[in-house]
C-alpha positions as a LaTeX table, in Angstrom:
\begin{tabular}{lrrr}
\hline
Residue & $x$ (\AA) & $y$ (\AA) & $z$ (\AA) \\
\hline
Ser1 & $-34.32$ & 2.73 & 4.67 \\
Leu2 & $-32.30$ & 5.52 & 3.15 \\
Pro3 & $-33.62$ & 7.96 & 0.55 \\
Val4 & $-31.42$ & 8.10 & $-2.52$ \\
Ser5 & $-31.47$ & 10.60 & $-5.34$ \\
Trp6 & $-30.13$ & 8.94 & $-8.49$ \\
Arg7 & $-28.59$ & 10.74 & $-11.42$ \\
Leu8 & $-27.15$ & 9.29 & $-14.58$ \\
Leu9 & $-23.95$ & 10.68 & $-16.02$ \\
Met10 & $-24.55$ & 10.98 & $-19.75$ \\
Asp11 & $-21.15$ & 11.15 & $-21.38$ \\
Asp12 & $-20.25$ & 11.74 & $-25.03$ \\
Ala13 & $-20.58$ & 8.02 & $-25.83$ \\
Trp14 & $-24.25$ & 8.12 & $-24.88$ \\
Cys15 & $-25.12$ & 11.60 & $-26.08$ \\
Gly16 & $-23.32$ & 11.17 & $-29.39$ \\
Asp17 & $-25.14$ & 7.97 & $-30.40$ \\
Pro18 & $-28.65$ & 8.80 & $-31.75$ \\
Glu19 & $-29.74$ & 5.14 & $-31.91$ \\
Arg20 & $-28.66$ & 4.45 & $-28.35$ \\
Arg21 & $-30.46$ & 7.61 & $-27.16$ \\
Arg22 & $-33.63$ & 6.58 & $-28.98$ \\
Arg23 & $-33.62$ & 3.06 & $-27.49$ \\
Ala24 & $-33.04$ & 4.42 & $-23.97$ \\
Arg25 & $-35.53$ & 7.27 & $-24.53$ \\
Val26 & $-33.01$ & 9.92 & $-23.60$ \\
Pro27 & $-34.55$ & 13.33 & $-24.39$ \\
Asp28 & $-32.77$ & 15.63 & $-26.85$ \\
Ser29 & $-32.44$ & 18.21 & $-24.08$ \\
Val30 & $-29.96$ & 16.00 & $-22.19$ \\
Thr31 & $-26.39$ & 17.04 & $-22.98$ \\
Pro32 & $-23.07$ & 15.60 & $-21.79$ \\
Leu33 & $-21.63$ & 17.04 & $-18.58$ \\
Pro34 & $-18.27$ & 16.45 & $-16.95$ \\
Ala35 & $-18.52$ & 14.29 & $-13.82$ \\
Trp36 & $-17.47$ & 17.18 & $-11.58$ \\
Ala37 & $-20.32$ & 19.39 & $-12.88$ \\
Leu38 & $-22.83$ & 16.68 & $-12.00$ \\
Ala39 & $-21.27$ & 16.29 & $-8.53$ \\
Leu40 & $-21.45$ & 20.04 & $-7.86$ \\
Asp41 & $-25.07$ & 20.15 & $-8.98$ \\
Met42 & $-25.98$ & 17.22 & $-6.73$ \\
Val43 & $-24.22$ & 18.75 & $-3.71$ \\
Gly44 & $-25.97$ & 22.06 & $-4.38$ \\
Gln45 & $-29.36$ & 20.37 & $-4.41$ \\
Val46 & $-28.74$ & 18.35 & $-1.26$ \\
Ala47 & $-27.19$ & 21.21 & 0.71 \\
Gly48 & $-29.63$ & 23.85 & $-0.45$ \\
Pro49 & $-28.82$ & 27.53 & $-0.90$ \\
His50 & $-28.58$ & 28.36 & 2.82 \\
Ala51 & $-26.66$ & 25.35 & 4.14 \\
Pro52 & $-23.19$ & 26.05 & 5.50 \\
Gly53 & $-20.40$ & 24.73 & 3.30 \\
Ser54 & $-18.25$ & 23.25 & 6.02 \\
Ala55 & $-17.05$ & 20.04 & 4.38 \\
Pro56 & $-14.66$ & 20.49 & 1.47 \\
Met57 & $-15.31$ & 18.78 & $-1.85$ \\
Val58 & $-12.67$ & 16.22 & $-2.80$ \\
Phe59 & $-12.10$ & 15.32 & $-6.45$ \\
Gly60 & $-9.96$ & 12.39 & $-7.55$ \\
Leu61 & $-7.72$ & 12.50 & $-10.57$ \\
Thr62 & $-10.24$ & 10.87 & $-12.91$ \\
Ala63 & $-13.03$ & 13.33 & $-12.04$ \\
Ala64 & $-10.96$ & 16.46 & $-12.43$ \\
Arg65 & $-9.63$ & 16.50 & $-15.97$ \\
Asp66 & $-10.31$ & 20.24 & $-16.36$ \\
Thr67 & $-8.72$ & 21.46 & $-13.14$ \\
Ala68 & $-8.75$ & 25.19 & $-13.91$ \\
Arg69 & $-12.42$ & 25.21 & $-14.86$ \\
Leu70 & $-13.35$ & 23.15 & $-11.82$ \\
Ala71 & $-11.38$ & 25.36 & $-9.40$ \\
Arg72 & $-13.10$ & 28.48 & $-10.75$ \\
Gln73 & $-16.59$ & 27.23 & $-9.84$ \\
Pro74 & $-18.25$ & 29.62 & $-7.36$ \\
Ala75 & $-19.73$ & 26.74 & $-5.33$ \\
Leu76 & $-16.25$ & 25.40 & $-4.64$ \\
Arg77 & $-14.87$ & 28.79 & $-3.68$ \\
Arg78 & $-17.52$ & 29.07 & $-0.96$ \\
Arg79 & $-17.14$ & 25.49 & 0.22 \\
Gly80 & $-13.45$ & 24.69 & $-0.13$ \\
Phe81 & $-11.95$ & 21.96 & $-2.28$ \\
Ile82 & $-9.18$ & 19.44 & $-2.74$ \\
Ile83 & $-8.47$ & 18.39 & $-6.33$ \\
Glu84 & $-6.00$ & 15.68 & $-7.25$ \\
Val85 & $-3.84$ & 16.79 & $-10.17$ \\
Ser86 & $-1.40$ & 15.01 & $-12.43$ \\
Ser87 & 2.34 & 15.48 & $-12.03$ \\
Asp88 & 2.38 & 17.57 & $-15.23$ \\
Gln89 & $-0.36$ & 20.02 & $-14.11$ \\
Pro90 & 0.89 & 23.53 & $-15.04$ \\
Leu91 & 1.18 & 25.81 & $-11.99$ \\
Val92 & 2.78 & 29.11 & $-11.02$ \\
Ala93 & 4.61 & 29.21 & $-7.65$ \\
Val94 & 3.77 & 32.19 & $-5.44$ \\
Ser95 & 4.98 & 33.35 & $-2.05$ \\
Gly96 & 2.96 & 32.44 & 0.99 \\
Pro97 & 1.75 & 34.86 & 3.64 \\
Gly98 & 4.76 & 36.80 & 4.89 \\
Gly99 & 7.10 & 34.85 & 2.64 \\
Pro100 & 9.68 & 36.24 & 0.23 \\
Pro101 & 8.66 & 36.69 & $-3.39$ \\
Pro102 & 9.42 & 33.52 & $-5.37$ \\
Gly103 & 11.14 & 35.43 & $-8.18$ \\
Pro104 & 9.89 & 35.87 & $-11.72$ \\
Glu105 & 6.55 & 34.25 & $-12.53$ \\
Val106 & 7.34 & 30.97 & $-14.26$ \\
Thr107 & 4.99 & 28.16 & $-15.19$ \\
Val108 & 6.20 & 24.78 & $-13.94$ \\
Thr109 & 4.64 & 21.35 & $-13.50$ \\
Ala110 & 3.28 & 20.16 & $-10.17$ \\
Ser111 & 6.22 & 17.78 & $-9.76$ \\
Glu112 & 8.73 & 20.57 & $-10.49$ \\
Ala113 & 7.00 & 22.97 & $-8.06$ \\
Ala114 & 7.18 & 20.27 & $-5.37$ \\
Arg115 & 10.82 & 19.52 & $-6.17$ \\
Arg116 & 11.77 & 23.22 & $-5.93$ \\
Ala117 & 9.89 & 23.63 & $-2.65$ \\
Gly118 & 11.57 & 20.51 & $-1.26$ \\
Leu119 & 14.99 & 21.90 & $-2.12$ \\
Gln120 & 14.17 & 25.25 & $-0.49$ \\
His121 & 12.67 & 23.87 & 2.71 \\
Arg122 & 14.68 & 20.65 & 3.09 \\
Met123 & 11.66 & 18.83 & 4.45 \\
Gly124 & 12.58 & 15.30 & 5.32 \\
Gly125 & 10.76 & 12.29 & 6.67 \\
Asn126 & 7.36 & 11.17 & 5.60 \\
Arg127 & 5.55 & 14.52 & 5.82 \\
Pro128 & 3.75 & 15.83 & 2.75 \\
Leu129 & 5.26 & 18.88 & 1.14 \\
Ser130 & 3.24 & 22.08 & 0.73 \\
Val131 & 3.80 & 25.12 & $-1.49$ \\
Phe132 & 1.60 & 28.07 & $-2.49$ \\
Val133 & 0.64 & 28.13 & $-6.18$ \\
Arg134 & $-1.79$ & 29.55 & $-8.69$ \\
Leu135 & $-3.15$ & 27.79 & $-11.73$ \\
Ala136 & $-1.05$ & 28.55 & $-14.80$ \\
Pro137 & $-2.40$ & 30.70 & $-17.64$ \\
Glu138 & $-4.46$ & 28.86 & $-20.21$ \\
Ser139 & $-3.35$ & 29.30 & $-23.82$ \\
Gly140 & $-1.97$ & 32.80 & $-23.48$ \\
Gly141 & $-4.44$ & 34.00 & $-20.84$ \\
Ser142 & $-3.51$ & 35.29 & $-17.43$ \\
Ala143 & $-2.86$ & 33.00 & $-14.48$ \\
Gly144 & $-5.66$ & 32.49 & $-12.02$ \\
Arg145 & $-5.56$ & 35.00 & $-9.17$ \\
Gln146 & $-6.71$ & 32.56 & $-6.50$ \\
Val147 & $-3.81$ & 31.43 & $-4.33$ \\
Leu148 & $-3.99$ & 27.69 & $-3.68$ \\
Arg149 & $-1.74$ & 25.17 & $-1.99$ \\
Leu150 & $-0.07$ & 22.30 & $-3.76$ \\
Ile151 & 0.27 & 19.27 & $-1.49$ \\
Ala152 & 2.69 & 16.58 & $-2.64$ \\
Glu153 & 3.37 & 13.20 & $-1.13$ \\
Pro154 & 6.95 & 13.05 & 0.09 \\
Ser155 & 7.99 & 10.12 & $-2.09$ \\
Val156 & 6.61 & 7.50 & $-4.41$ \\
Ala157 & 3.45 & 6.13 & $-2.81$ \\
Glu158 & 2.37 & 2.52 & $-2.54$ \\
Ala159 & 0.42 & 2.90 & $-5.79$ \\
Gly160 & 3.72 & 3.35 & $-7.63$ \\
His161 & 3.41 & 7.06 & $-8.30$ \\
Arg162 & 3.62 & 10.29 & $-6.35$ \\
Arg163 & 0.28 & 12.01 & $-5.78$ \\
Phe164 & $-0.39$ & 15.76 & $-5.95$ \\
Trp165 & $-3.38$ & 17.85 & $-4.87$ \\
Ile166 & $-4.28$ & 21.51 & $-5.07$ \\
Thr167 & $-6.52$ & 22.92 & $-2.39$ \\
Ser168 & $-8.22$ & 26.12 & $-1.36$ \\
Leu169 & $-7.76$ & 25.08 & 2.29 \\
Arg170 & $-4.70$ & 27.25 & 2.80 \\
Asp171 & $-4.82$ & 27.18 & 6.62 \\
Ala172 & $-5.27$ & 23.43 & 7.06 \\
Gly173 & $-2.17$ & 21.36 & 7.74 \\
Ala174 & $-0.66$ & 19.49 & 4.80 \\
Glu175 & $-1.19$ & 16.13 & 6.53 \\
Thr176 & $-4.86$ & 16.99 & 7.17 \\
Val177 & $-5.35$ & 17.79 & 3.49 \\
Arg178 & $-3.60$ & 14.58 & 2.45 \\
Arg179 & $-5.80$ & 12.48 & 4.78 \\
Leu180 & $-8.96$ & 14.10 & 3.39 \\
Ala181 & $-7.75$ & 13.64 & $-0.18$ \\
Arg182 & $-6.89$ & 9.99 & 0.30 \\
Arg183 & $-10.49$ & 9.23 & 1.22 \\
Ser184 & $-11.23$ & 9.37 & $-2.50$ \\
Val185 & $-9.37$ & 6.05 & $-2.81$ \\
Ser186 & $-12.16$ & 4.20 & $-0.98$ \\
Thr187 & $-14.78$ & 6.06 & $-3.03$ \\
Asp188 & $-13.03$ & 5.02 & $-6.25$ \\
Ala189 & $-12.91$ & 1.39 & $-5.06$ \\
Thr190 & $-16.64$ & 1.46 & $-4.27$ \\
Leu191 & $-17.44$ & 2.87 & $-7.70$ \\
Arg192 & $-15.31$ & 0.20 & $-9.40$ \\
Tyr193 & $-17.17$ & $-2.47$ & $-7.42$ \\
Met194 & $-20.55$ & $-1.03$ & $-8.37$ \\
Lys195 & $-19.55$ & $-0.76$ & $-12.01$ \\
Ser196 & $-18.29$ & $-4.33$ & $-12.30$ \\
Asp197 & $-20.58$ & $-6.23$ & $-9.93$ \\
Leu198 & $-23.94$ & $-4.54$ & $-10.29$ \\
\hline
\end{tabular}
């Protein structure tokens, strides 16, 4: 036997429907949370306040719609994270340790940052590309100060689109980060199975 702690994700569809809430006896105190907030809370409860945060958290594209807010979470800063981002995720390229300054601070998309880095480094083959970035400013605010790495697949993947991730694991190899990130594919498949067949 395996002990399991279940949680229900109450999204806007549930929380915004008073009749549905009444029938399911959902208390008024329950409010909608993004999936990533629920995941962080669950990990915090399982790990406890004194557990070492050795394994990074990996978030797939569907779970991480608010990338900047997710990346700013203190629990992730202590633990390390890999977040899949869309090709149009706004980022600011920065120089890596000991690298030359990248020039004026310009906001570009993840795909453009990867394209520019590929042109500069002429990385060939099937290796993922890596470039240091920060999250772009939100609606006139300042850019995040945390330096992250953008990892990009070298070409269009088997799924028909190029995948991008940002990570706080700056010292891990790009291929290591990509392998960790791609584990979310099997998690997504399991969740789809549970949703449709259970």
